[in-house]
N, C-alpha and C positions, 0 to 999 in steps of 0.2 A: 541154545542150551534151553530146553523146556522144563519148569519145575512147577511145583506147587506155591502159591503166593500166601504167605501167611495172613491170618486174619486181621492182624494190626494194620496191616497195609490197607485193607478195605475199610477197616474204622477212621483212620487218619482221613481217607478219602470221603468218607461220610460226614466226617467233622469239617472239613474244607467245603463242602457243600452246603452244610449249615452255617458257616461263617459268611461265605458268599452270597447267599440269601439275605441273611441279616444286612449285609452290607449294601445290597441291593435296597431294601428297606430303608437304610439310614439315607441313602441317596435321593430316594423319592420325598423324605420327609425334609431332606434340605432344599431340595427344588421348592417343594410348598412354602418352608421358611423364606427363602430368596424372594418368593413372590408377593408373600405378606410384610415383606421388609422386618421380619423378626430377629432384629440383632442378637438377641439374648438366646434365641432358639438357635442361630445359626454357630453361635460361639460353642454351646452344647453338643450340638450334630458334630462341628468339625473335632471336638476331642474324642466323641464316640467312635467317628469314623477313624480318626487314627490308631485308636487303641483295637479296632476291628481289623484294620490292615496290618497290625502288629502280630495281632492273633493269627492271622493267614500265614505270614511270615515265619512264624515259629512252628505252624503245622507243615508247611513247605519243609522246613529244617529237620523236623523230625522224619517225614516221608523219606528225604534225603537220605538220612542216617539208616533208616529201616533197608532201605535200597542198597546201599553200602554191603550192609550186614549180609542182606540174600545174595548179593553177586561176588561178595568178597573183594570188590574193586572199588576204588574211588567214584563216587558217582561226581556228574558235572555239578554247576551251581545250581541248577535247577533239574528236577525229575521229571522226564517226561513220560507220560502215562503211554504212550505209544511203545516205548523201549519196554516197559512192563509188559502190555499186550504181547509183544513177540516172545517174551519169556514164558507166558501163561498156556494152558491149554484147555480146553473144553468148555465147560461153563464159567470158568475164571475168566477164559480170554474173552468171552461173549459179555459177560459183566463189566470188564474193565472197558472195553471197548465202547459199551453204552454211557458209562461213567464219564470216558474220556470226552466223548462228544457232548455230553451234556455240561462238564465243567469248562469246556471251551466256550459253548454257547453263554454260561452264566460270566464268564470273565468279558466274553465280548461285550454284552449286557452291560456290566458294570462300567466298561472302558467308554461305552457309547453315553452313558447318562453321566458319567465323570465331565466328558467333555461338554455335553450340553450346559450342564450346571456351572463349568467354568464358563463357557460363552456368555451364559445368562447373567451370571454375576458380573462380568465384565461390560455388558452393554447396561445392566442397572448402574454400575459403578459411572459408566461415560454419561447417562441420561443424567444421574443427580449432580456430576460434575458440571455439565451445562446447565442445568436448572440453577445452581448455585453462581455461576458464572452471569446467567441471565440477570437474577436478582439481586448480585452485586453491583453490576455494570448499571442497572436502571438507577439504585440508589446514588452513585457517584456522577451521573451526568447533570449537567446544568440544564433545567426545564424553566423556560421563561414563564411558563405559566402558573409557576409555583411561588414568584416573586410579587410584590406589591404593583400593582398596576403603573406603568410609567417609569419604572426605576429597574436599573440593570442589577441583575443578582451579583452581589462579589463572591469569588469562589470559596466556598465552604458556608456561606452565611444560611442560615435557615434550613441546611441539609442535616438529616440524622448521621451521627458519626457511627461507623464500623465499630469503634473501639469505647468500649464504657471506660469511663474516667470517674474514680472516686477520689475525693477530696478529703 
């Protein structure tokens, strides 16, 4: 069934483009914050990213409701733009197809950046754990060079404690 697509659907798709582009920008800033080990920046970006994802979900839900109104049938959980393309005709059909391809590319780029950032964060955490383990194990090792010449170090003597004790 071919019919005219309401302009509100195109507005929602445009809004989704804007939100996805902003999400890509947030992901790029997140990667820079991970590289710089900017923890406060990462926390703020994580909050902003969660808010942005929620906005995308809201637009998706609005789009789903609009398609239900258009078709008179309940839409699946997610609206597929390819289904709207099949319903459209002429210039609307061409516009929807272009937008569908662009949105697919944007979402693939978001997914790729998210995966890259996730792996980068995991690698950074692993390197930090290894560095901490290396540092703490060297503190607890007995090293004869640190003792008085000719005397055997007793366990714990002369070594810094990892736990600060206040009296």
